[in-house]
N, C-alpha and C positions, 0 to 999 in steps of 0.2 A: 504493499500500500504506499502510495506517495505521501510524504508527510504533509505536503500542502497541495490538495487537489482543488482548492477553492481560494481565491485571493481575499475573500471576506473572512475565512477562517484564519488565514495568516495575519490579517489585519487586527482581528480580535486577540490573538495570542501576543502579537507585538505590542499592542496597546496595554495589555495586562502587565507585560514586562516593563515597558516604559513607564507606567504609572506606579510601578513598585509593588503591585499586588502578587506577582509571580517572579520569584527570585531564584529558587533553588534549581540548578540545571537538571536533576533528575525529574522534577515536577514539570519544567518546561517541556522536557522530552515526552512526558506522559501526555500533556495536553496536545503535542503534535502527533502522538501515536494513536490516541483514542479520539475519535471524531464525534463531537456532540450531536451531529445530524443522525447518528445511528441510534440515538437515545430519545429523540423527540417524535411524536405522532406525525404521520405523513403530511397532515394538513398544516403543519408548522415547519416543515423542512426548510422553506425559504427564510425562516427567521432563526435558524439553528445558531447562527453566529452573531446574533444581536446580543449585547451584553444586558439581558433581562431574563427574569424567570418565564417559563412558558408552561401552559397547562398540559398535564398528561392524563387529565381526566380524573374522576372520583374526588374532586375538591383538591387535588394535590398538584404540585408543580416540579419541574426540574429547575433546580436553583440557578440563580444568575452566576455566569461564569466568574465575575469578579469575587463574588462571596465564596464560591468553591475554591478559587486560588487562595484566597485569604485564609480560609479554614485549613487548607492543606499546609500552608506554611506554618500555622500555629501548631497543627498536629505533629509535624515533623516525622512522617512515616518513613521507615527505613527497610532495606532489603532484609527478607527473612522474618519480619514480624508477623504476628497474628493480630488482626484488627477486626472489631465488630463495627459494621455499618448499620446504624439504626434508622429505618425508614428508607429502604433501598430505592423505592420509587421506580424509575425506569432503568436504574442500574449504572448510570453514568459515573457517579462517585466510586462505586465499587470497582468498575473497570479501571478507572484512573489509579486507585489504590493497588489493584492487582498488577498493573504495569510497574508500579513503584517497588512493591515488595518482592516480586519475582518468583522464580519457581520454588524457592525455599519458604516463601511466605504463605499466609493463608488469610483469606477475606471471608468473613461470615457476614452475609447480608440478610437482614431480617426485615420483612414486610408483612403488615397486617392485612392488607387488601389483596385478596387472592388474584384478581386480575392484573394488578401492578406486580405481584410476584412473578406471574407468568411472563409478563412483558419484560421484566428485569432478566429473567433467565433467558428469553429469546434474544435480547439485545446483547447481553454479555457473551453469549455463545458465538456471536460473530467473530470473537476474538479468541476463541477456544480456551478461555480461562477456566469454564466449568469442566470441560473434558480433561484438561491438564490437572484438575484437582486444586486449583489456585483459589477459585471462588466457589463458595457453597451459598445458595440462596434458600432461606427457609421461611415458611409461613408462621407468623406468630406476633405477639404483642411486644413490640420493641421496648415499651416502657418497663418491661420487667427484664430486659436484657436477653441474653441467650445463655443460660447457666450451663448447658450441655457441653459447650465448646470452651467455657472460661477455664483459666483466667486469660485475659487478653493484654497485649502490650499497649494497645491504643483503642479508643473507642470514639466513634464520630457519629453525630445525629444530624439529620437533614431537615428535621421538623422540630418546632419549639414546644418545649415543656412550659407549664405554666407554674409560676410561684417558686417551684424548686426542682432540681433534677432528681430523678428517681434514685433512691439509695442502692437499688440493685445494680446500677451501673458501677458505682464506686466499689461495691462488694466483689464484682467480677473483674476488676482491674488489677494487674500485677503491681507490687511495689515497685516504683520507678516509672510506672506507666502514666499515661495522660488521656484525659477526656476533653474533647472540643465539641461543644453543643450549644444550640440556640436556647436562650431563656428569655421568653417574651421578646423584646426588641434588642437584646444583646447576644454576644456570643461569649460564653464562659469557657475558660480553660482551667482545668483542675489537674494538678500533678499530685500523684500519691507518693508521699515521701516516707511512709511507714504504715504499720497497722493502724488504721482509723486516723491517720495523720495526712492532711491535704494542704496544698497551697492553692489559692484560687485568684484568678485574674478575670477582669470583665472588660469587654470592648463593645462599646455602645454603637447605635446607629444602623441597625439591620432590621430586615422584616422577613418573617417565616410564615409558612402554614403551620397550623397547630399539630402536635403529636396526636395521632389517633391512638386511643387506648381502649381496652375492653370495659 
């Protein structure tokens, strides 16, 4: 696959780099390798490289590229890590993470809406990450995490929890691990420094769809 098959795609990535949202070489390469157009509904293909969230149905969206780049830089995923992606949606972030963690890593993507779970699997399969065992997409309530595959090196969420992040997420994180997740109109970064010990930072000025819970 050509890294740039569309000048609009190239312009989007270049603008994210120029504006300082996308910095890490491995993340830039992931944005080049994984085409956002493969993860949006066909009626929105022409808008795939617009720096805006797009509807994927069922009241959910594929996040704005700027926001995804910002959250990846905060998360700092690395080769070989196991990462939980909560609210997989159409699968774009899971595919980006799979590209970054590589063959020795594992992405567990959890999605509560069955139609979106199937959409994510179909989209991610275009890159063979599921067949290669790098990505596992599961149907379930992401607000409870996914204990079966815990503990995780990193946890990322694409939908906003209200008031506070679920305690289950922190419990399923390794010591030394990190959570990056929306909380109302902010992005929260939680570093687990010890058993029941955490450092928390907050970044303001973002908007997300609510986290769907049972």
